[in-house]
C-alpha positions in Angstrom: 24.1 1.5 39.5 24.2 -2.2 40.2 21.5 -4.2 38.5 20.3 -7.0 40.7 18.2 -10.0 39.6 15.3 -8.5 41.5 15.5 -5.1 39.7 15.7 -6.7 36.3 12.7 -8.9 37.2 10.7 -5.8 38.1 11.5 -4.2 34.8 10.4 -7.2 32.8 7.3 -7.5 34.9 6.4 -3.9 34.5 6.9 -4.1 30.7 4.7 -7.2 30.6 1.9 -5.4 32.5 2.2 -2.3 30.2 1.8 -4.6 27.2 -1.3 -6.1 28.5 -2.9 -2.8 29.5 -2.1 -0.9 26.3 -2.5 -3.6 23.7 -3.1 -2.2 20.2 -6.5 -2.7 18.7 -5.5 -2.0 15.1 -4.3 -5.0 13.1 -1.1 -4.8 11.0 -1.1 -6.2 7.5 2.3 -6.6 5.9 2.4 -6.2 2.1 6.1 -6.7 1.5 5.5 -9.6 -0.9 2.8 -7.7 -2.8 3.4 -4.0 -2.9 7.1 -4.5 -2.3 7.4 -6.5 -5.5 7.3 -3.3 -7.5 10.9 -2.7 -6.3 12.3 -5.9 -7.8 10.2 -5.9 -10.9 7.7 -8.5 -9.5 10.5 -11.1 -9.2 10.0 -12.5 -5.8 10.8 -16.3 -6.0 8.9 -19.1 -4.3 11.9 -19.3 -2.0 11.6 -15.6 -1.1 7.9 -16.0 -0.5 8.4 -18.9 1.8 11.2 -17.3 3.7 9.5 -13.9 4.2 6.1 -15.5 5.1 7.7 -17.9 7.6 9.4 -15.0 9.4 6.4 -12.7 9.4 4.3 -15.6 10.7 6.8 -16.6 13.4 7.1 -12.9 14.4 3.4 -12.5 15.0 2.2 -10.5 12.0 -1.4 -11.4 11.7 -2.1 -10.5 8.1 0.2 -11.1 5.1 -0.5 -10.2 1.5 1.3 -12.0 -1.3 1.5 -12.1 -5.1 2.0 -9.8 -8.0 2.2 -6.1 -7.1 -0.7 -5.3 -9.5 -2.6 -8.3 -8.2 -4.2 -11.5 -9.4 -4.2 -11.9 -13.2 -1.6 -9.2 -13.8 1.0 -11.6 -15.4 -1.7 -12.7 -17.8 -3.3 -9.3 -18.6 -0.5 -6.7 -18.3 3.0 -6.5 -19.8 4.5 -7.0 -16.3 5.2 -10.6 -15.7 5.9 -11.9 -12.2 8.5 -14.6 -11.5 5.9 -17.1 -10.4 2.2 -17.7 -11.0 -0.6 -16.5 -8.7 -1.4 -20.0 -7.6 2.2 -20.9 -6.8 2.6 -17.7 -4.7 -0.5 -18.7 -2.7 0.7 -22.3 -2.3 4.2 -21.2 -1.1 2.7 -18.8 1.4 0.3 -21.4 2.7 3.1 -24.0 3.1 5.3 -21.7 5.2 2.8 -20.2 7.7 0.9 -21.6 10.7 -1.0 -18.7 12.3 -1.1 -15.7 10.0 -4.0 -14.9 7.7 -3.0 -14.9 4.1 -4.5 -12.8 1.3 -4.2 -11.5 -2.2 -5.0 -8.3 -4.2 -7.4 -8.1 -7.1 -8.3 -5.3 -9.5 -11.5 -6.0 -11.5 -10.8 -6.2 -15.3 -7.3 -7.4 -14.5 -8.3 -10.2 -12.2 -11.1 -12.5 -13.1 -13.7 -14.1 -10.8 -12.0 -17.4 -11.4 -8.8 -16.0 -10.0 -10.7 -15.3 -6.7 -11.9 -19.0 -6.7 -8.3 -20.3 -7.2 -7.0 -18.1 -4.4 -9.5 -19.5 -2.0 -8.8 -23.1 -3.2 -5.1 -22.5 -2.5 -5.5 -21.4 1.1 -6.1 -17.7 1.0 -8.1 -16.2 3.9 -8.8 -12.7 2.6 -8.9 -10.7 -0.6 -8.5 -7.0 -1.1 -10.6 -5.7 -4.1 -8.8 -2.7 -5.5 -10.9 -0.2 -7.4 -10.8 3.5 -8.4 -13.6 5.4 -6.9 -15.3 6.0 -10.3 -15.1 2.2 -11.1 -16.7 0.9 -8.0 -19.6 -0.9 -9.7 -17.0 -3.2 -11.4 -16.0 -4.4 -7.9 -19.5 -5.5 -6.7 -19.5 -9.0 -8.3 -16.0 -9.6 -6.9 -17.2 -8.6 -3.4 -20.2 -10.8 -3.6 -18.3 -13.9 -4.8 -15.6 -13.5 -2.2 -18.2 -13.3 0.5 -19.8 -16.5 -0.8 -16.4 -18.2 -0.6 -16.1 -17.1 3.0 -13.1 -14.9 2.4 -12.6 -11.7 4.5 -13.3 -9.0 2.0 -11.5 -5.7 2.0 -12.4 -2.9 -0.5 -9.4 -0.7 -1.4 -10.6 2.6 -2.8 -7.5 3.6 -4.7 -6.9 7.4 -5.0 -9.5 7.9 -2.2 -8.7 11.6 -2.2 -10.4 12.1 -5.6 -13.7 12.4 -3.8 -14.4 14.8 -1.0 -14.9 13.2 2.5 -18.7 13.3 2.3 -19.0 11.8 -1.2 -16.3 9.2 -0.2 -18.3 8.2 2.9 -21.4 7.5 0.7 -19.3 5.3 -1.5 -17.9 3.5 1.5 -21.4 2.9 2.8 -22.4 1.4 -0.6 -19.4 -0.9 -0.5 -20.3 -2.0 3.0 -23.9 -2.7 1.9 -22.5 -4.8 -1.0 -20.6 -7.0 1.5 -17.3 -5.2 2.0 -16.1 -6.0 5.6 -13.1 -3.6 5.7 -13.2 -0.4 3.6 -9.8 1.2 2.9 -8.8 4.8 2.7 -5.9 4.6 0.2 -3.4 7.4 -0.1 -2.2 6.2 -3.5 -0.1 9.4 -4.2 1.4 9.6 -0.7 0.2 13.2 -0.4 -2.7 13.1 2.1 -2.2 15.1 5.3 -2.8 13.6 8.7 -5.8 15.9 9.3 -7.3 14.7 6.0 -7.0 11.1 7.1 -8.8 12.0 10.3 -11.5 13.9 8.5 -12.2 11.1 6.0 -12.5 8.6 8.9 -14.9 10.9 10.8 -17.2 11.3 7.8 -17.3 7.5 7.2 -18.1 6.8 10.8 -20.8 9.5 10.8 -22.4 7.9 7.8 -22.2 4.4 9.2 -20.6 3.5 12.6 -20.5 -0.2 11.7 -18.0 0.3 8.9 -14.6 -1.2 9.7 -11.9 1.1 8.2 -8.4 0.3 6.9 -5.5 2.6 5.8 -2.9 2.1 3.1 -0.5 5.0 2.7 2.5 5.8 0.5 5.5 7.9 1.6 6.0 10.6 -1.1 5.8 13.4 1.5 7.3 11.4 4.3 3.9 11.1 6.0 3.2 7.4 5.7 4.4 6.6 9.3 2.6 9.6 10.8 -0.6 8.9 9.0 -0.5 5.2 9.9 0.1 6.1 13.6 -2.9 8.4 13.4 -4.9 5.5 12.0 -3.8 3.4 15.0 -4.6 6.2 17.4 -8.1 6.4 16.0 -8.6 2.6 16.2 -8.7 1.9 12.5 -9.4 -1.9 12.1 -6.2 -2.5 10.0 -3.2 -0.6 8.6 -0.8 -1.7 5.9 3.0 -1.7 6.3 6.0 -3.4 4.6 9.4 -4.4 5.7 11.9 -1.5 5.0 8.9 0.4 3.6 9.2 -1.6 0.4 6.6 -0.5 -2.1 5.4 1.3 -5.2 6.7 4.9 -5.8 8.2 6.3 -2.6 7.2 3.1 -0.7 4.9 2.3 2.2 4.9 2.8 5.9 7.8 0.8 7.3 6.7 -2.2 9.4 9.9 -1.7 11.5 9.4 2.0 12.2 5.7 1.6 13.1 6.5 -1.2 15.6 9.3 0.9 17.0 7.1 3.9 17.7 4.4 1.7 19.2 7.0 0.1 21.4 8.3 3.5 22.5 4.8 4.5 23.3 4.4 1.4 25.5 1.8 -0.2 23.2 2.1 -3.9 22.9 1.7 -5.8 19.6 2.8 -9.3 20.6 5.2 -9.1 17.7 8.8 -10.4 18.1 10.4 -7.1 17.2 14.1 -7.8 17.4 13.8 -11.1 15.4 11.9 -9.2 12.7 14.3 -6.3 12.3 17.3 -8.7 12.2 15.6 -10.6 9.4 14.7 -7.3 7.6 18.3 -6.0 7.7 19.7 -9.3 6.4 17.2 -10.2 3.7 15.1 -7.2 2.7 17.4 -4.2 2.9 19.7 -5.5 0.2 16.8 -5.4 -2.3 16.7 -1.6 -2.0 19.0 -0.1 -4.6 18.1 3.6 -4.4 16.5 5.1 -1.3 17.2 8.8 -1.6 14.4 11.3 -1.6 13.4 11.9 -5.2 11.9 15.2 -6.4 9.6 13.3 -8.7 8.1 11.5 -5.7 7.7 14.8 -3.8 6.0 16.6 -6.6 3.7 13.6 -7.2 2.7 13.7 -3.5 2.1 17.4 -3.5 0.1 17.2 -6.8 -1.8 14.0 -5.7 -0.5 12.4 -8.9 -0.6 8.6 -9.1 2.7 7.1 -10.1 1.2 4.6 -12.5 1.1 7.4 -15.0 4.8 8.3 -14.8 5.6 6.4 -18.0 3.5 8.9 -19.9 5.2 11.8 -18.1 8.6 10.4 -19.1 7.5 9.9 -22.7 6.3 13.4 -23.3 8.8 15.2 -21.1 11.5 13.7 -23.3 9.7 14.4 -26.5 9.2 18.1 -25.8 12.3 18.5 -23.5 10.3 19.8 -20.6 10.6 19.3 -16.8 8.5 16.3 -15.8 7.8 17.8 -12.4 6.1 20.8 -14.0 4.2 18.5 -16.3 3.0 16.5 -13.4 1.8 19.7 -11.7 -0.2 20.9 -14.6 -1.7 17.5 -15.6 -2.9 17.1 -12.0 -4.8 20.3 -12.2 -6.8 18.8 -15.0 -7.5 15.6 -13.1 -6.2 13.8 -10.1 -8.1 10.7 -11.0 -6.7 10.1 -14.5 -3.9 11.2 -16.9 -5.1 10.7 -20.4 -2.3 10.5 -23.0 -3.8 13.2 -25.2 -3.9 15.5 -22.2 -0.3 14.8 -21.2 0.8 15.4 -24.8 -1.0 18.7 -25.2 0.2 20.1 -21.9 3.8 19.1 -22.6 3.5 20.8 -26.0 2.1 24.0 -24.5 4.9 24.1 -21.9 7.5 23.7 -24.6 6.0 26.2 -27.2 5.2 28.9 -24.7 8.5 28.3 -22.8 6.5 28.8 -19.5 9.3 27.6 -17.3 12.5 29.0 -19.0 14.9 27.4 -16.6 13.1 24.0 -16.4 13.9 21.4 -19.0 14.5 17.7 -19.3 17.7 16.5 -17.6 19.5 13.2 -17.7 18.8 12.7 -14.0 15.2 12.1 -14.8 15.9 9.0 -16.9 13.8 6.1 -15.7 12.7 8.0 -12.6 10.0 5.5 -11.9 10.5 1.9 -10.9 8.4 -0.8 -12.4 5.1 1.1 -12.4 1.9 -0.5 -13.5 0.1 1.1 -16.5 -3.5 0.8 -15.6 
């Protein structure tokens, strides 16, 4: 076939019309510089921050999250120290962007209210308040302050699956009434099924149609992309992604893959796709040292086990020479919300003494099977 200037013009024209007609309603929030920092031990430099923010901004990504993976105040209040201070990360992001909305993550009792004020003073547009469902009351004063500061306030209910959809919808409504503007369903363990995401969404909307809903998913069972696409199909207000899927545990939904599928479906995003993937391959891909599918991640997803507790699993699996995957399974049956050290120790001891799994034991391949996990 001979391609004429006219036929090429028709193709480009048709593509443009499709983009206008099928423009995506869901916003994309890239968290490479926040959640992705788990992969390099929270060592993004100011140069990294500027370079990545600049490219995301130029490419058309509307929301960019920056800072320590655990959030504001983490270098001060945890053993995990970031390369730069919270304020410097905010300043670097602000200096290198023109259009994108910039934001930070904050977990009450790690972050302080003053951290929120400093984030606002240094150019941030939004804050995401991260809280476990059982600790929601700790988040209220953070929500209220952020609203007073005219920040866009997202409430991230970590380990959302701990509550059933109805109880979770009640909590979301409480967060909305407290001032939360976007309420997140968070698949912290990367184990929620697509139909579960849909069910939680429906219960929230049934409780209060005015609630704007976001989704943050991890990829332990390889469902982050599918679940994020479902969120887009259902017109969630915002979904989280990261370049190369960089993130805690098995990672997040890949920004590149999500945009590729939307592109294939003929859904326009106004994002410069080719420029972004060129940048990602050159600057982000080299950060990834180990991308194979890990059995620990899979079992954590199946068991709905949050990876922040993997250091305890490693400690007692080694002590009693038991299979950490079996330990994860049994600890999760006690609680999907928490993994108390006493509980982990007792269950590991029982597995070892009773020899429950005769062929399962500690193996060298499990050494340091987690990467830079927070210990909350």
